[in-house]
C-alpha positions as CSV (number, residue, x, y, z in Angstrom):
1,M,-0.1,0.0,0.0
2,T,1.4,3.4,-0.9
3,A,1.5,6.0,1.7
4,H,-0.1,9.3,0.9
5,P,0.3,12.6,2.8
6,R,-2.4,13.5,5.2
7,I,-4.6,16.3,3.9
8,D,-4.4,19.3,6.2
9,A,-8.1,20.4,6.1
10,E,-7.1,23.7,7.9
11,K,-4.8,24.6,4.9
12,A,-7.1,23.4,2.4
13,Q,-10.0,25.7,3.9
14,E,-7.4,28.5,3.9
15,A,-6.6,28.0,0.4
16,A,-10.2,28.0,-0.5
17,Q,-11.1,31.0,1.2
18,W,-8.0,32.8,-0.2
19,G,-9.2,31.7,-3.7
20,A,-12.8,33.0,-2.9
21,C,-11.2,36.4,-1.7
22,C,-9.3,36.8,-5.0
23,R,-12.3,35.8,-7.2
24,A,-14.3,38.4,-5.4
25,L,-11.7,41.2,-5.8
26,Q,-11.3,40.4,-9.4
27,A,-15.1,40.7,-9.8
28,A,-15.1,43.9,-8.0
29,L,-12.2,45.3,-10.3
30,D,-14.1,44.0,-13.4
31,A,-17.1,45.8,-12.3
32,A,-15.4,49.0,-11.6
33,E,-14.0,49.3,-14.9
34,G,-17.5,50.0,-16.4
35,L,-18.1,52.9,-14.0
36,P,-17.2,56.5,-14.8
37,A,-15.1,56.8,-11.4
38,G,-14.7,53.0,-10.8
39,R,-11.0,52.7,-10.5
40,R,-11.1,55.6,-8.0
41,A,-13.8,54.1,-5.9
42,I,-12.0,50.7,-6.0
43,G,-8.8,52.6,-4.7
44,E,-10.5,54.3,-2.0
45,A,-12.2,51.1,-0.9
46,L,-8.9,49.3,-0.9
47,C,-7.2,52.1,1.1
48,A,-10.0,52.0,3.6
49,A,-9.6,48.1,3.9
50,L,-5.9,48.5,4.4
51,D,-6.6,50.8,7.3
52,T,-8.3,47.9,9.1
53,V,-6.0,45.0,8.6
54,G,-2.4,46.5,9.5
55,A,0.5,45.1,10.9
56,G,-0.4,46.1,14.4
57,A,2.2,47.5,16.7
58,P,5.8,47.0,16.1
59,R,7.2,44.0,17.9
60,Y,9.9,44.3,20.5
61,E,12.2,41.4,21.9
62,M,14.6,42.4,24.6
63,F,17.4,40.3,23.1
64,G,16.4,40.4,19.5
65,D,17.7,42.6,16.6
66,L,15.7,45.8,16.7
67,R,16.6,47.1,13.4
68,E,15.6,43.7,11.5
69,E,12.4,43.8,13.5
70,A,11.7,47.5,12.6
71,D,12.5,46.6,9.0
72,W,10.1,43.6,9.2
73,W,7.3,45.7,10.8
74,A,7.7,48.4,8.0
75,D,7.6,45.8,5.4
76,T,4.2,44.6,6.7
77,A,2.5,47.8,8.2
78,T,0.2,49.8,6.1
79,P,1.1,53.2,4.9
80,L,-1.3,54.7,7.5
81,E,0.4,52.9,10.2
82,I,3.8,54.0,9.1
83,E,2.7,57.5,9.0
84,I,1.1,57.3,12.5
85,Y,4.0,55.6,14.3
86,A,6.6,57.9,12.3
87,V,4.8,61.1,13.3
88,A,4.2,59.9,16.9
89,A,7.9,59.1,17.0
90,L,9.2,62.5,15.6
91,K,7.0,64.3,18.3
92,R,8.6,62.0,20.9
93,I,12.1,62.9,19.7
94,R,11.4,66.6,20.3
95,K,11.1,65.9,24.0
96,A,13.7,63.2,24.4
97,T,17.6,63.3,24.6
98,F,18.3,62.4,21.2
99,A,21.8,62.4,19.7
100,T,22.4,65.0,16.7
101,R,23.9,62.0,14.7
102,A,20.7,60.1,15.2
103,R,18.5,63.2,14.0
104,K,20.8,63.7,11.0
105,R,20.1,60.0,9.8
106,L,16.4,60.3,10.4
107,F,16.6,63.5,8.1
108,M,18.7,61.9,5.6
109,A,16.3,58.8,5.4
110,M,13.5,61.2,4.7
111,W,15.5,63.4,2.4
112,E,16.6,60.5,0.2
113,E,12.8,59.8,-0.3
114,F,12.1,63.3,-1.8
115,T,12.0,63.8,-5.7
116,P,14.4,66.3,-7.1
117,Q,11.3,68.7,-7.3
118,D,10.5,68.1,-3.6
119,R,13.9,68.8,-2.5
120,S,14.1,72.1,-4.6
121,A,10.8,73.1,-3.1
122,F,11.9,72.4,0.2
123,L,15.2,74.4,0.0
124,S,13.3,77.4,-1.5
125,K,11.0,77.3,1.5
126,V,13.9,77.0,4.0
127,N,15.7,79.7,2.3
128,G,12.7,82.0,2.4
129,Q,12.4,82.1,-1.5
130,E,8.9,80.7,-1.4
131,G,5.9,83.2,-1.4
């Protein structure tokens, strides 16, 4: 008699549910194509859904690699979560003893994400050239 692997009912159900979600999403996208503002409506609905299914709070393990865990969290967090935690952290930095070099690393990380146009507009504002 040939040995067969056991069927994992939980994994099978999860796969079926995932397939159903994908089919429903594809049906919604197809339906939206026929509406005047369908793509925009789908985009807004997806953003609203992402706000409800985020990564949760960043993990912290006392003896773990904090930077690695932060990278993992940032990869799984929604844009809204990233914004909220980043803003809260920046407000906290103002009140904390925070090394100048650390502040510079934060600023450079944000600066590198700006487009050349954003950088130019920022420098104009800082230099008082914007009206």
